[in-house]
SELORO-489163 format. One line per 8 residues: number of its first residue (from 1); their letters; for each residue x, y, z of C-alpha. Coordinates in pm, whole numbers. Example, Ala and Ser with C-alpha at 12.3 -4.5 7.8 and 13.67 -1.06 7.14 Angstrom:
SELORO-489163
1	as	1230:-450:780  1367:-106:714;
This chain:
SELORO-489163
1	mtdnivei	-2079:2688:1433  -1929:2413:1644  -1614:2236:1528  -1779:1904:1613  -1949:1734:1321  -2068:1442:1539  -2155:1464:1909  -2260:1179:2138;
9	dnlsfgyk	-2423:1316:2451  -2495:1101:2761  -2582:808:2533  -2732:488:2670  -2834:187:2464  -2921:-173:2537  -3083:-492:2417  -3362:-667:2607;
17	grllhkgi	-3304:-475:2927  -2925:-514:2927  -2743:-183:2885  -2452:-194:2644  -2373:177:2675  -2419:371:2998  -2395:746:2951  -2127:777:2682;
25	nmsfkrgr	-1997:1118:2576  -1784:1167:2266  -1718:1444:2016  -1570:1420:1668  -1411:1731:1522  -1411:1822:1157  -1105:1713:963  -985:1462:1221;
33	viaimggs	-947:1083:1230  -1075:940:1559  -1059:579:1674  -1306:401:1899  -1127:111:2066  -1211:-157:2317  -1247:-529:2361  -1479:-756:2162;
41	gsgkttll	-1841:-705:2259  -1787:-357:2403  -2037:-199:2161  -1799:-24:1921  -1985:-117:1602  -2317:-41:1773  -2196:318:1814  -2155:343:1436;
49	rliggqlk	-2511:218:1390  -2637:479:1633  -2450:752:1446  -2599:631:1118  -2951:614:1261  -2994:238:1222  -3061:216:1595  -3228:452:1841;
57	ptggevrv	-3071:522:2180  -3233:422:2506  -3126:756:2651  -2927:1060:2549  -2871:1152:2186  -2642:1152:1885  -2614:1477:1688  -2477:1511:1336;
65	ngtvvhtq	-2412:1870:1231  -2624:1976:1528  -2924:1763:1428  -3047:1487:1661  -3029:1170:1453  -3303:958:1612  -3569:1232:1575  -3538:1244:1196;
73	nrsdlqqm	-3805:1101:967  -3712:851:699  -3661:1110:427  -3444:1340:640  -3243:1043:764  -3173:938:406  -3052:1289:326  -2824:1280:630;
81	rrkmgmlf	-2682:943:530  -2590:1074:185  -2322:1278:361  -2182:965:525  -1959:695:380  -1933:350:533  -1657:93:502  -1812:-229:628;
89	qmgalftd	-1615:-500:801  -1460:-725:532  -1565:-475:262  -1912:-614:178  -1877:-568:-199  -2162:-673:-425  -2030:-1007:-550  -2226:-1000:-879;
97	lsvyenva	-2099:-654:-976  -1758:-564:-1115  -1519:-330:-937  -1639:-46:-1159  -2006:-120:-1096  -1952:-144:-719  -1808:207:-705  -2067:345:-948;
105	fpmrehtd	-2357:200:-748  -2401:480:-489  -2368:744:-763  -2647:585:-963  -2858:523:-655  -2837:873:-506  -2768:1112:-794  -2897:1197:-1141;
113	lpeamird	-2551:1236:-1289  -2505:1134:-1654  -2313:814:-1719  -2018:1002:-1870  -1969:1196:-1546  -2018:882:-1336  -1746:712:-1539  -1504:998:-1476;
121	lvmmklna	-1580:998:-1103  -1543:620:-1073  -1206:637:-1246  -1097:914:-1010  -1201:717:-699  -1034:398:-822  -720:589:-912  -710:735:-561;
129	vglrgard	-693:383:-415  -453:258:-683  -698:25:-859  -803:203:-1178  -654:-88:-1373  -874:-337:-1186  -1204:-177:-1287  -1326:-478:-1488;
137	lmptelsg	-1239:-742:-1227  -1501:-918:-1016  -1477:-925:-635  -1384:-1294:-641  -1073:-1203:-843  -945:-959:-580  -714:-1017:-287  -840:-918:58;
145	gmarrval	-644:-595:53  -765:-504:-297  -1126:-574:-202  -1095:-344:99  -953:-69:-123  -1243:-103:-368  -1483:-84:-74  -1305:233:39;
153	aravaldp	-1342:386:-307  -1714:307:-290  -1738:456:62  -1604:792:-62  -1790:785:-395  -2017:1076:-296  -1744:1280:-122  -1891:1233:226;
161	siilydep	-1817:1466:516  -1824:1171:759  -1662:834:690  -1732:540:921  -1494:244:931  -1591:-87:1095  -1275:-292:1167  -1100:-187:844;
169	fagldpis	-789:-399:916  -961:-732:986  -804:-1018:792  -540:-809:616  -169:-885:583  81:-626:715  140:-466:375  -232:-426:307;
177	mgvicnli	-281:-284:657  -19:-19:587  -186:70:256  -531:103:418  -388:317:702  -234:556:449  -553:568:242  -777:644:539;
185	rslndald	-552:932:639  -494:1071:289  -858:1047:177  -978:1208:499  -739:1499:447  -824:1533:77  -1198:1545:149  -1159:1751:469;
193	atsivvth	-1384:1486:621  -1419:1336:968  -1329:968:993  -1447:746:1279  -1254:419:1293  -1378:128:1504  -1088:-109:1563  -896:-312:1819;
201	dvreafsf	-569:-295:1623  -358:-67:1841  -41:-49:1634  -215:36:1308  -463:286:1454  -205:467:1665  7:529:1354  -239:770:1188;
209	vnyvyfvs	-534:873:1408  -558:1208:1588  -753:1094:1892  -872:775:2060  -1167:679:2280  -1141:359:2484  -1473:193:2568  -1517:-73:2838;
217	egvvvaeg	-1809:-189:3052  -2042:51:2875  -1849:373:2942  -1555:570:2806  -1271:467:3037  -1002:679:2870  -946:921:2585  -656:1113:2440;
225	tpaelres	-396:1123:2167  -206:804:2082  104:945:2257  -94:1014:2574  -254:671:2580  76:488:2525  189:640:2854  -139:580:3037;
233	qlpfvhqf	-116:396:3368  -488:317:3378  -494:-64:3417  -738:-140:3133  -572:97:2886  -223:-25:2973  -330:-388:2932  -503:-321:2598;
241	vhgevdgp	-233:-101:2443  50:-336:2540  -140:-661:2478  -86:-800:2826  -255:-1121:2938  -289:-1019:3303  -501:-719:3393  -860:-600:3440;
249	vpfhypap	-973:-810:3144  -945:-1168:3277  -830:-1469:3078  -1093:-1696:3237  -1466:-1647:3198  -1631:-1654:3545  -1666:-2017:3659  -1699:-2223:3981;
257	dyrrdmlr	-1395:-2342:4171  -1187:-2550:3929  -1124:-2846:4164  -1487:-2866:4269  -1601:-2842:3907  -1372:-3127:3798  -1480:-3350:4086  -1849:-3290:4027;
265	ghdv	-2020:-3623:3955  -1732:-3826:4100  -1724:-3990:4442  -1457:-3834:4664;
């Protein structure tokens, strides 16, 4: 059996004739935390949707545990998704449900467990993220960091073998970022899962991930451990990792000559 729980093989995908991905290859080993990084609009979140089967590739394939995702029927796809957890950007908690009910929701939806067992499991998941005492609060009563931790408890409610994270640090203060980083790492190790983290936050991601893929212009432009990529001399990677203004990613969107543009409509 391969060590790779998820494999992306020569993947292409696009909207309305415009290719967003152009022959991407990635592999995600069991028990590891892997980041997918790149600029805004580079298709990072779209890769998560392709892994989860929400989208079908234009070419190539995504395999989960050796099974091609886009060839599965609805029932088989649902079974596959039960082994996946998803932390949505900004958490996406159900606003009309309490913290307890949010975490219990996937257990009630996908299992026939008795309520007594669901209660025990919910308490265990909330305790793991430090929020057992907040079980009766509503999402509107939570801070941003607390809401993200509840969403994480919900994402691991069914002990998934794959956990997908879409920009887990967005909008968080430095303390909350540190807490989420530690939780992603510790929960992944406790579950012996594979975590795929889509993010553009270099400092946070590099502190706990095992491996990184950099995506730009529809392809993987670099990959390696955080230590390797910190030392990379590839222009895009160096600019991204060190937050430099000047580099392959331009400050200005393509435009006509500035002087000519400003004088347009004026007599000269």
